C-alpha positions in Angstrom: 0.0 0.0 0.0 2.8 2.4 0.9 4.7 1.5 -2.2 1.6 2.4 -4.4 1.2 5.7 -2.5 4.8 6.5 -3.2 4.5 5.5 -6.8 1.4 7.7 -7.1 3.2 10.6 -5.5 6.2 10.4 -7.9 3.9 9.9 -11.0 1.9 13.0 -10.0 5.0 15.1 -9.6 6.3 14.0 -13.0 3.0 14.9 -14.6 3.0 18.3 -12.9 6.6 19.3 -13.7 7.3 21.9 -16.4 10.3 20.0 -17.6 8.0 17.0 -18.3 5.7 19.2 -20.5 8.7 20.7 -22.4 10.7 17.4 -22.7 11.5 15.5 -25.9 8.7 13.1 -25.1 6.0 15.9 -25.0 5.1 15.7 -28.7 4.9 11.9 -28.7 2.7 12.0 -25.6 0.4 14.5 -27.3 0.2 12.2 -30.3 -0.7 9.3 -28.0 -3.5 11.3 -26.3 -4.8 12.4 -29.7 -4.8 8.8 -31.0 -6.8 7.6 -28.0 -9.2 10.6 -28.5 -9.7 10.0 -32.2 -10.1 6.3 -31.6 -12.8 6.8 -29.0 -14.6 9.4 -31.1 -14.6 7.0 -34.1 -15.9 4.2 -31.9 -18.7 6.4 -30.5 -19.7 7.5 -34.0 -19.5 4.0 -35.4 -21.6 2.5 -32.6 -24.1 5.4 -32.3 -24.8 5.7 -36.0 -24.6 1.9 -36.7 -27.0 0.9 -34.0 -29.1 4.0 -34.8 -29.4 3.0 -38.4 -30.3 -0.6 -37.5 -33.0 0.6 -35.1 -34.5 3.2 -37.5 -34.7 0.7 -40.4 -36.2 -2.0 -38.1 -38.8 0.4 -36.7 -39.7 1.5 -40.2 -40.4 -2.0 -41.3 -42.4 -3.0 -38.2 -44.5 0.2 -38.6 -45.9 -1.2 -41.8 -46.6 -4.8 -40.7 -45.9 -5.1 -37.0 -43.5 -7.7 -35.6 -45.4 -10.9 -36.4 -47.9 -11.7 -39.1 -50.5 -14.5 -38.8 -52.2 -15.6 -42.0 -53.1 -18.6 -44.1 -50.2 -20.5 -45.8 -49.5 -19.1 -49.2 -47.2 -20.2 -52.0 -46.0 -16.7 -52.8 -44.0 -14.0 -50.9 -46.3 -11.1 -51.9 -48.3 -9.0 -49.4 -51.6 -10.1 -50.9 -54.0 -12.1 -48.7 -56.3 -14.0 -51.1 -57.8 -16.4 -48.5 -59.4 -15.2 -45.3 -58.9 -16.3 -41.7 -61.5 -16.1 -38.9 -61.1 -13.7 -36.0 -62.0 -16.4 -33.5 -58.3 -16.9 -32.7 -57.9 -13.2 -31.8 -58.7 -13.5 -28.0 -56.0 -16.1 -27.5 -53.4 -13.8 -29.1 -54.4 -10.6 -27.3 -54.4 -12.3 -23.9 -50.6 -12.4 -23.9 -49.0 -9.6 -21.8 -46.2 -9.1 -24.2 -48.6 -8.3 -27.1 -48.9 -4.5 -27.5 -51.5 -4.5 -30.3 -53.1 -6.7 -32.9 -54.3 -5.2 -36.2 -56.9 -6.9 -38.3 -55.9 -6.3 -42.0 -56.4 -7.5 -45.5 -54.3 -6.9 -48.6 -55.4 -6.9 -52.2 -54.0 -5.7 -55.5 -55.6 -2.8 -57.4 -55.0 -0.1 -60.0 -55.4 3.7 -59.3 -56.5 5.5 -62.4 -56.7 9.1 -63.4 -57.9 10.5 -66.7 -54.2 10.6 -67.9 -52.3 8.0 -65.9 -52.6 4.9 -63.7 -50.5 3.0 -61.1 -50.6 -0.5 -59.7 -51.0 -0.5 -55.9 -51.5 -2.8 -52.9 -54.5 -1.7 -50.8 -54.1 -2.5 -47.1 -57.5 -2.7 -45.5 -57.6 -1.5 -41.8 -60.3 -1.1 -39.2 -61.1 1.7 -36.7 -58.9 0.2 -34.1 -55.8 0.1 -36.2 -52.6 0.8 -34.3 -50.5 3.2 -36.3 -47.5 3.2 -33.9 -44.3 4.7 -35.4 -46.1 5.1 -38.8 -47.5 8.4 -37.4 -44.1 10.0 -38.0 -44.4 9.2 -41.8 -47.5 11.4 -42.3 -46.4 14.5 -44.2 -49.7 16.0 -45.3 -53.4 15.7 -44.4 -54.8 13.1 -42.0 -55.1 9.3 -41.6 -58.3 7.7 -43.0 -61.3 8.3 -40.7 -62.9 4.9 -40.2 -66.1 4.7 -38.2 -69.4 2.9 -38.1 -70.1 3.7 -41.8 -68.0 2.6 -44.7 -65.2 5.1 -45.3 -63.9 6.2 -48.7 -60.8 7.8 -47.2 -57.4 6.5 -48.3 -53.9 7.3 -47.4 -51.3 7.2 -50.2 -47.6 7.9 -50.5 -46.0 11.0 -51.8 -44.4 9.0 -54.6 -47.8 7.7 -55.8 -49.3 11.2 -55.5 -46.5 12.7 -57.5 -46.7 10.0 -60.3 -50.5 10.5 -60.6 -50.5 14.3 -60.0 -52.7 14.0 -56.9 -53.1 16.0 -53.8 -55.0 15.7 -50.5 -58.8 16.0 -51.0 -58.7 14.7 -54.6 -61.1 11.9 -55.7 -59.5 8.8 -57.4 -60.9 5.7 -59.0 -59.6 2.3 -58.1 -60.1 -1.0 -60.0 -59.9 -4.5 -58.5 -59.7 -7.8 -60.2 -62.1 -10.5 -58.9 -63.2 -14.0 -59.9 -65.8 -12.5 -62.2 -65.1 -11.3 -65.7 -65.2 -7.6 -64.9 -63.1 -5.6 -62.4 -64.8 -3.9 -59.6 -64.5 -0.1 -59.3 -64.4 1.9 -56.1 -64.1 5.7 -55.7 -61.9 7.0 -52.9 -60.9 10.4 -51.4 -57.3 11.1 -50.5 -57.2 12.0 -46.8 -53.4 12.2 -46.5 -50.0 11.6 -47.8 -47.1 9.7 -46.2 -43.4 9.2 -46.9 -41.5 6.3 -45.2 -38.2 6.2 -47.2 -38.8 2.6 -48.4 -39.1 3.0 -52.2 -40.6 -0.5 -52.7 -43.4 0.1 -50.2 -43.9 3.7 -50.9 -44.4 2.9 -54.6 -47.4 0.6 -54.0 -48.8 0.7 -50.5 -52.1 2.6 -49.7 -54.4 2.3 -46.7 -58.2 2.2 -46.7 -61.2 0.8 -45.0 -61.0 -3.0 -44.4 -64.7 -3.4 -45.3 -64.0 -2.5 -49.0 -61.7 -5.5 -49.3 -64.2 -7.7 -47.5 -66.9 -6.7 -49.9 -64.7 -7.0 -53.0 -63.6 -10.5 -52.0 -67.1 -11.6 -50.8 -66.0 -12.2 -47.2 -68.0 -12.1 -44.0 -67.5 -9.4 -41.5 -65.6 -11.8 -39.2 -63.1 -12.7 -41.9 -59.8 -10.9 -42.5 -56.7 -11.5 -44.4 -54.2 -11.5 -41.5 -53.4 -10.5 -38.0 -50.4 -8.2 -37.6 -49.1 -8.4 -34.0 -47.0 -5.6 -32.5 -44.9 -6.9 -29.6 -43.7 -4.9 -26.6 -40.1 -6.2 -27.0 -38.3 -6.7 -30.3 -35.4 -8.6 -28.8 -37.6 -11.6 -27.9 -39.4 -11.7 -31.2 -38.3 -15.2 -32.3 -39.4 -16.7 -29.0 -42.8 -14.8 -29.1 -43.3 -16.0 -32.6 -42.9 -19.7 -31.5 -45.4 -19.0 -28.6 -47.9 -17.5 -31.0 -47.5 -20.4 -33.4 -48.3 -22.9 -30.6 -51.4 -20.8 -29.6 -52.9 -20.5 -33.1 -54.8 -23.2 -35.1 -52.6 -25.4 -37.3 -53.7 -24.1 -40.7 -52.3 -20.7 -39.9 -48.8 -19.5 -40.8 -46.9 -17.4 -38.3 -43.9 -15.4 -39.5 -41.9 -12.7 -37.8 -40.6 -9.6 -39.7 -37.1 -10.9 -40.0 -38.4 -13.9 -42.0 -40.5 -11.7 -44.3 -37.7 -9.2 -45.0 -34.7 -11.3 -44.5 -32.6 -9.5 -47.2 -32.9 -6.2 -45.3 -32.2 -7.7 -41.9 -29.2 -9.7 -43.3 -27.9 -6.4 -44.7 -28.2 -4.4 -41.4 -26.8 -7.3 -39.4 -23.5 -6.7 -41.4 -23.2 -3.4 -39.4 -22.3 -5.4 -36.3 -19.2 -6.8 -37.9 -18.2 -3.4 -39.3 -18.7 -1.8 -35.9 -16.5 -4.5 -34.3 -13.8 -4.0 -36.9 -13.8 -0.2 -36.3 -13.5 -0.8 -32.5 -10.7 -3.3 -32.9 -8.7 -1.0 -35.2 -9.2 2.1 -33.1 -8.1 0.4 -29.9 -5.0 -1.1 -31.6 -4.1 2.4 -33.0 -4.6 4.0 -29.6 -2.8 1.3 -27.7 0.2 1.3 -30.1 0.6 5.0 -29.8 0.4 4.8 -26.0 3.0 2.1 -26.0 5.3 4.4 -28.0 4.7 7.2 -25.6 5.4 5.0 -22.6 8.7 3.7 -24.0 9.9 7.2 -24.7 9.0 8.2 -21.1 10.9 5.2 -19.7 14.1 5.9 -21.7 13.9 9.6 -20.8 13.7 8.7 -17.1 16.4 6.1 -17.1 18.5 7.9 -14.5 15.5 8.4 -12.2 14.8 4.6 -12.5 18.3 3.8 -11.5 18.2 6.2 -8.5 14.9 4.6 -7.3 16.5 1.2 -7.8 19.4 2.2 -5.6 17.0 3.4 -2.9 15.5 -0.1 -3.0 12.1 0.7 -4.5 10.3 -2.3 -6.0 7.8 -2.3 -9.0 9.0 1.0 -10.4 7.0 0.3 -13.5 3.8 1.2 -11.5 4.9 4.8 -11.7 4.8 4.8 -15.5 1.6 2.8 -15.6 0.0 5.5 -13.4 1.4 8.1 -15.7 0.0 6.2 -18.8 -3.4 5.9 -17.1 -3.5 9.6 -16.7 -2.7 10.2 -20.4 -5.3 7.6 -21.4 -7.8 9.4 -19.2 -7.2 12.7 -21.0 -7.6 10.9 -24.4 -10.9 9.5 -23.2 -12.1 12.9 -22.0 -11.4 14.5 -25.4 -12.7 11.5 -27.3 -16.0 11.7 -25.4 -16.2 15.4 -25.9 -15.7 15.3 -29.7 -17.5 12.0 -30.5 -20.6 12.6 -28.4 -20.6 16.2 -29.3 -20.7 15.4 -33.1 -23.4 12.9 -32.5 -25.4 15.5 -30.5 -25.0 18.0 -33.3 -26.2 15.4 -35.9 -29.2 14.6 -33.8 -30.1 18.3 -33.4 -29.5 19.5 -36.9 -29.4 16.3 -39.2 -26.6 17.9 -41.2 -25.4 14.6 -42.6 -27.8 13.3 -45.2 -28.3 9.9 -46.8 -29.9 8.6 -50.0 -33.2 7.0 -48.8 -33.3 4.8 -51.9 -30.1 3.1 -50.7 -30.2 3.4 -46.9 -34.0 3.7 -46.3 -33.5 6.9 -44.3 -32.8 10.4 -45.4 -30.5 11.5 -42.5 -27.9 9.6 -40.4 -29.7 8.5 -37.2 -27.8 8.4 -34.0 -28.4 6.4 -30.8 -27.2 7.4 -27.4 -27.0 4.5 -25.0 -25.5 5.1 -21.5 -24.4 1.5 -21.0 -22.7 1.4 -24.4 -20.9 4.7 -23.8 -19.6 3.5 -20.4 -18.6 0.1 -21.9 -16.6 1.8 -24.6 -14.8 4.0 -22.2 -14.0 1.3 -19.7 -13.1 -1.2 -22.4 -10.7 1.2 -24.1 -9.1 2.2 -20.8 -8.6 -1.4 -19.6 -7.4 -2.8 -22.9 -4.9 0.1 -23.5 -3.6 -0.3 -19.9 -3.2 -4.1 -20.4 -1.3 -3.4 -23.6 1.1 -1.1 -21.7 1.7 -3.7 -19.0 4.2 -5.7 -21.0 6.4 -2.8 -22.2 6.4 -1.4 -18.7 8.5 -4.4 -17.6 11.4 -2.9 -19.5 11.9 -0.9 -16.3 12.8 -4.0 -14.4 15.5 -4.8 -17.0 17.2 -1.5 -16.3 19.9 -2.1 -13.6 20.8 0.8 -11.2 24.5 0.7 -12.2 23.9 0.9 -15.9 21.3 3.7 -15.4 23.7 5.8 -13.3 26.6 5.2 -15.7 24.6 6.8 -18.5 24.7 10.1 -16.7 
């Protein structure tokens, strides 16, 4: 204990001396601090934006379909629900405490037609209890469809469809639906609002309207719908909850979570994890190597002091330099947090870094602040850098007092 206190006392005096700050090692020490600061800043930005982008894309997908979809088995991967299911299984699904909401929906293909143009669409039928969730943030103009006791003719379309067909909120539009009969069925709708999600494939075709229109077009009963879309309270346990829902529903029904339905997108965003890990590894190695260089310079610069302390009988002299290095790493972490978190805060407040939504599904770089992750990055960087310095610090033990004093 006394040896550590003495080592701490010497290390503090070395740090505070003017000669230390003006020594040959000063520029190298500053480079080491800058390397740690830049490394931690890069790690904060990589983790914050990587996880933020994953969460934003995930939330956007689930805002369209929920976390789990329950429908009849189909041989195609389209959204269309050609065969109905009965709502009798609904109470067993809603009774689970981890179920946040269950939407009754149906999908059918149609064509929106104006006097001069047309566009193929997928109409998603919803009821008055539809849970919009995060989709509310996509509304850019007008309102969501008003669905009450009477059949509603309101529809919500995307900005891209409105632009292609030269439509605006309040316009009336005709829609045509193919059925088993020889002639298509026509419906007239009023555009209540426009949305923009940033998913080109979905924005180009998805519109929302009253579920009862699809039921009547398909000749279904009022208790028949195309699918249940289940929103869970916790995304992290989605696979487990999907298995539980599968066990709780009748055997003819298919239960799929959102990762299965959009596996290409989720496989793509899962690659962010390996990229983030690579950035963290490289940045820690760069910071650690620079700190090793700074420590070695400090040791060689203080060879005579090491010899004098050895003559005095002091053991574990390397602890002095490890304490000194910990101080320098601490300064690097301070500036790294200031710069990295500061840039992320500016991005969150101003959204000055933009992205192409056709490629990344978002128009600005999202950031995520997580206290546990921030603390873990700081503690991990500090501990790993200090461990990397442990081996070169043993050079001190190889310096004999006689050789050190002779160099004078």
